[in-house]
C-alpha positions, 0 to 999 in steps of 0.5 A: 500499500503506498503512502501518499504523505510519504512521496517525495517526487510524482511524475504525469503523464498527461499532465495537461487534463483537466484533471491530472493537472489538479493532482499535480497542484495538490503535490505541487502546493504539498512541496513534493517535486512533481514534472510530466509530459503532454502532448499539446502545449496549452493555456493550462500547461503554461500555468503550471510551468509558472508555477514551478511544475516541469512540463516536457512536451515530446514523447522522449524517455530521457527527459522523464524523472526516473525517480519518481515515486510514483507514476500518473497516468490517463487513460488519454494516453494511447498504449503505444506511448513510449515513456508509458512503456518504459515505466511499465517496463520497469516497474514502476508504480504506476497509478490511474488519477482514480487511483491517486483520487481514492489514497487523498481521499481516504482519510478525508470527510469526501463530498462526491459529486457524480453525473454524466452531467452537471457535476464540475459547476456543483463541484464548484459552486459547493467549493465556493461555498464551502471556501466563500463562508470559511468551513474550508475544503481542499477540492479537486476541479473538473473545470477552472473555477473562475473566483479562483483561476484554478481547477484545485483549493487547499484548506486545513479543514480535513474535507475533500469535493472532489468531482465523481468521474463515471468514465473507466468506473472512476468513481468508484475508487471513492468514499463520500460522506456526502455523494451528489448525483445531478443525472444518469443519462447515457454517455460513454458507451463505448465502456459500457456497452448499455445504458443499463451497465451504465446505471448499475455502476451509479447504483453501485456508486452509492454504495461505496457512501459511509456509514451514516452519510448522506445521496443529495440526488435529482429529483426523478432519476431512473434508478433511485429505486435500486440507491439504498443510502439511507438518508436520501435527499432529492433537488429539483427546479421545478417539481416540488415533491422534491425535498429541495425545490425553488419558488418565485423566480424573477429573472433580471438582466441574465441573473435569477432571483427565488427562493430555496425551500426545504420542508424545515428551512427556506432561503429567501432572494438567493441570487445567481448570476451565472446564466442558464436554469440547469445552473439553478439546478445544480446550485440547490443540490450545493445549497442541499449540501451547505445545508446538511454541513450547518453553514449559516443562510446568510454566508450561503447566500453571500456565496451564492450570489458571488459565484462568478461560474465556471471556464467553459459553463455558460462563459459570456464571452462578449454580452452586450445589447446587440451581441452574445457570444457564450462558450460551454464545453457540452458534449453531450445531447442533454447538455446542449438541451440544457444550454440551449433552452437557458440562452435561448430563456434569455436571450428569446429575441435573440437568432441563436447560431450553435458552433458545435464539434462533436466530440468522440466517435463513439458518442458521435454514432452512439447519441447522433439521433439526440444530438440532431433533435436538440441542435435543431433547437438553434436557428443555425447551428454550424458542426465542426469535424468530430474531435477524436481525443482517444479514439481511431475514426469510425467507417460512417461516422462523421458529423454528416451522420448528425447534419444527416437527420437535421434541417439542411437550411438551418445546418452547414459543416465546415472546417476550422478555417472556412468557420473563422471566413464563414462568420467574417462575411456574415458580418461584413455582409450584415449591415446592423453588425450581429445586431439581436444574435447569440453565438454558442460554442460547445464541446469538449474537445478544441474547439476552447482554442477558437474563441478567442479568434471569435471574440477579435473577429466580433470586437 
């Protein structure tokens, strides 16, 4: 058994990943020597280097830390990676990110947030409430919390907020004191095979809740009858049968005000300065955790009102009276549905153009009908080629698979270079200068690299 507190050097394979980098920051903050490899230099790796972490971008065993006590790797690293095979051949302590999270949280009070979508924002909201209120926590997030410009928060309080990832069954290595499940929609069928198998994993995740712990779940989730945790609390944005719900919702200039209600308590006039009705639901779950931890109502309200969101989660890039430009990580049909509905709800008079980059060939193949249905909610959809991530191409699976199921007049497929030229031509030809326009970029691949060029084009 590895004693995580006696490690002096850690090497990361895929250190630029959002989950991996949070662990790298944890060890670096503890004074452990941290180094690693990633195939691509990004703004995040630049920040890690600025924080004192050594990173290289060439697959070269001569550049690895051969004195590393443990080597942490992500499944996204290909099996033929030279460095990975060097560590395997020389019997290093190779651990997945989920193994390390399990070790780090083995002796802490853990708030673990699971769900096929919603977990990053909910985790960040919980972490912000705990930090802002003075309660304190260590947080390992799957996104960059805008309030702190990091995905890792540190505290002397032995409480951990962890994003519990269902991919590769990683979340089954965690031990929650408070478990949250935001959604159980079909995803990662390349791993699970069937939706039922995926749901079974979530049921198993609930069994990891410690004795005397609490399970907070979205009202109406499938398989709720199989959750065996004694203390279960449900939440909902719209269904007043849930244990926690809202009332008196008011929308004002992109912000929401509402009351959060439970049978035993009420918090009036909560203000959320973040768009998207789905984010009201996320904050209800976060408030449920805060109340379970007995945090004062006024402290909860102050924290929620000061929460500025998560990078690439309903993130406003441009927000003017005429043009609104949003960027979001949405890569599942239900995430896109929440994103588009939320944006159109806030800006009903603006023409909605969604620029979407499908993520993974397998997900595109499995969920093509859902993508087509949801993207049809936009006035115009521009599809980029599929971002392959860890996968090789599949015959017959391209962005055309989605486009073929949509109204041809409302969808087009463009390469990245073509996209910028197309938007430029629209700007030139539009005498109104994109007046009353709502533009959304969405996807989990590298579409985020287009955000600044698009922003520059509009400004």
